[in-house]
N, C-alpha and C positions, 0 to 999 in steps of 0.2 A: 898738651902742647900749647905754647904761646901763639897767640893769633894777634895780627896787627891788620887794622883797617886804615886805608888812607882816604882822605876826601880832598879832591883837588878842585880848585875854583878861582875865579877872579872876582873880587869884591869891589863895589864902587865906592864903598865907604869903609875904610879900615877901622876906624873908631867904632862904628856901629857893629861891624863883624866882631871885633874883639870884646865889645859888651855882651854880645849873644853868647860866645864862649865862655865868659866869665860866670854867666847865669847857668850855663850847662855844667860848669864845673861843681857848682854847688850841688845840682841834681845828680851827677855821676858818682858822688861820693857813696850813694846807695845802690848804684847799678851793678848787676850781677857781674862778678869777674873783672870789673874795671880795674886796671892798675895805674895808667898814666896816660897822658896826651901832651903833644907837641904841636905848636903852630908854628910853621916854617913860611918865611916871606922870601919870594924868588928875588934874587939880586938883579937878575938880567931882564925880567919881564914885570913891568909896573902892575901893581895891583893882583899878582898871582900868588896864591897861597896853597899850601899843602898842610893838611892836618893829619897826623898819625896818632891812632889810638890803640893802646895795647891792653889785651884781655888775657885772662888766664887760659882761655880756650875758645875755640870757634862756637862751641855750644853755648857758652856763657855770653859770647858777643851777640849771638842771635837771639837769647833771651833778652838782652838789653834793647836790640833793635825792635822788639815787639812792644816795648814799653810806651805807654802813650805820651810821655814825656819826651822820648827820644823822636817819636814821629813829629811832635809839636815843634821841636828844635829843628829838624830837617826842613820842615815846611817854611819856618822862618828864614833859614839860610838860603833856600831856593829864592825867596822873594827879594834878597839883596845881593844876589851876584849877577854878573854878566855873563850870559851863555849857560851852559850846563854845568852840572855838579857831577863829578866823576869819581867813583868809588873803586877802590882796589882792596882785594883781600888776600892776605898772606899768612903763610904759617913760618914761624921762626924756626929756621933749621940750623943756624949757627949764630951764636952770640949769648948775651946773658938770658937766662931763663930762671 
């Protein structure tokens, strides 16, 4: 079953945040079960972003989460955000699969 993780945060520097995710895109190519990711910018709340990452399954996503590269990326993201980083975990129950 397709699994989607969301990452919600406010970034102080959009350019720096985008650069981080560009680097992550290169590493994600080899990530277990990784399919695609989107970065969404909130139109109503300045500097608020939502990242949506799709995996082939929850199990593959958890394998990806345990990779040192993923941990390093998460730490770098936390350093550049205002406030907390919130994660959401979802199973796709209707839509493309």
